[in-house]
N, C-alpha and C positions, 0 to 999 in steps of 0.2 A: 205293527204298523211295516205296508209292501216291503223286498226290497228291492230298488231300483235295475239292480244288475240283473234282473232277475227273470224278466217280462221277457227276453228274448226276439228282439225288435227283427233281427234279418235274416232271411235266411240261405243255406247251404251256398247259394250261392252269392248270394252279396258277401260273407263273411270272405269266403274265396275268394276276389276278388277286391278287396277292398281294408282285408289285412296287411297291413305294414309293422317293420322295424321297428317300433318306439325307442329311442334313443331321450328321451326328455318326457320326465314325469313330478308332475303336480306332489304335495306333498300325501296325498291325502291316501288316508290307509284303506287296506279293503278288508271288511269283516268275514273272520270266519266261515259263516255258511257261505259267503262267493266263492273262498278259495275251494274249498270244500263240494261246487259245484262245478268248480272249472277242472280238479284232481276224475267226479263221477265225470264228467265226459269224455276222462285223456284216456282212463277204461276202458271204454266203448272201442274204442282201440280195434282193426284186427292183430290177429298172434297168431303162431304157427302152431297148430294141434291142442289152442286154445290155453295152451301153455299161464295166460297169463303172467309172464315175470316179473312186470314192473310194480320197485320200489320207489316209495315218494319220499323226498327229506326237505320243507320246510320252513325255512327263515323266513325273519320280518323284526328279528332284533340287529340294530341298526349298528350297533357296536360289532356285532360277527358279521356281518354286512361287512363292512369297512373291512378286518380284519382276512377276512378271504376276501374278499377286491385289493387290496395287500400283496399278502403271500400272493396271487398271482401274480402284479404288475413286477415283484421279486425276478420269478419264475420267467419271466416274458424276458425280462433284462438280464441274468444268468445265465438263461439254460437254453443253449442255440439249439441243440438238440431235440428238446421238447419241442421246439417251436416244430423243426422240422417233421417230425410221428407227427402234430398236432394238423402239418399244409398237406402232409404226403410229397412236400420239398423242400427243396435247401432254403429255411431263414436265416440263416446264419445274419445277415444281415438285411432287420427287417426296413419294409418303405420308412421315408423318413418319418409320414407323417404320424403313423402310428409308436414309431422311438419316442418322436417327440412330447404325443398320450401320457404313455406309458412311465416316460420318463420325471412328466406335473405329478407330485406329491398330493395334487387335487383335483386331481382324476379317478376320478369311477368304474368303472371298470361296469359295475349295473347300474348307472345311469341314474343314480338318484330314485332304483323303483324301493318301492316298499316292501317286495317282494320276490323272495328269489326261489322257484323251483328245480330240486333237484328230481331230473327221475334217474332211476338206481337199478343194479338189478345184482345178481348172481349169476357167476360162472359165466356171463357175453358171450354168443360166438354170435356168429352173419347175421341169424335168426332171431333169438335175441333182441340183440340190438339195432334192430328192423325196428321190429316191437316197439322200441322204446323212442324209436324216433317216430315214430305212427303216431305214438302212444303224446307226443309233445306236439306234432302238427293238431293233433284233437284241441286239445287245450289251447293253441295261443287262437283255434278260428274259435274255438267257444268264447276266448276272451273276448276278441273280435265284435262280435255278435254281441254278447254283452255289454261291449262301449268299449270294451280298456284297452288297456294297447299291450304290449309285448313281446319282444326279444331273447331271444338264441345269445345268450352268452360262450359260442365254441371256446374263447379264450380261456377260459379257467378250466377247460379239463381240466390239463396237467394238474390244475394246483389245487386241484378237488381230491385226483386221487393218489399224491400224495401223504405219505404218516401223516403227517401237520392237519391237513386239511380232511383228512379222515377224520382226527381229534375235533377239527374245528363242527366238521358237522354231524358227529357221536357214529359213523357208519362203523358196522360191524369188519371183520379184515376182511370178510367175504366180499361184502358189495362195491361192487366199483359204479363209479359215477358215468350215466353214457349223458343225460341228454341236464342241462344246465338253462332254462327260462325265465328271465322276471317278468314282471306280471305290475300295474298300476291303473290308474289313469293318466290318457296321457296329458301334455303341455303341448298343442297348438296343433296344426297339425303337420300330418307329415303327404309332403308329394310321391305319386304311383313313381315307382321304375319300369321304364321299359323292357320289357320283351320279346325274347327275341322270338319269331316264328319256331316250331318247333320241327326240328327236325325229323322226318319221317323213312325211315328206311327200307322198313317195307310195309304195304297196304294192298293184300292179293286178294 
């Protein structure tokens, strides 16, 4: 039987312009072939000196997803220094809306998605980190082209880099989590977010 998610119905430009950050998912599970197809698309990304530095941790276990979510929320609440490091500015007092969501025991930072893919690397310098994020963009655009939703969960990064987060994911000590992406079948439509016109500094 053919896999409906592997029909590639959208062009590259279609995917770029219709991709959305999806934060509500149906309960539908993604089959292993679809997840693998998305990872295969991710590793087509450009990377310095063809190093191909990316590693992938795939989480589908609901209990593990909940434990990782709870760990991330705990760190967000108790460790303002981690928020500042993630955002590059003072987040010692997070916005009220974020604080309220994180304080809600029922809030899942992964939005009930059935799959979390964490793109990781060993010894991530600026080029390796950039390559991992390029792979993440490929993965999200591929998901959109296959009719799936995705969202980058930056708030999970500090938790995934702690000893406890590494243990839960089974990451070796020399591996660092770079880009956590959730995937699934989106529930409902997501309105486009207006984009500012690009600021072009030079065109000679």
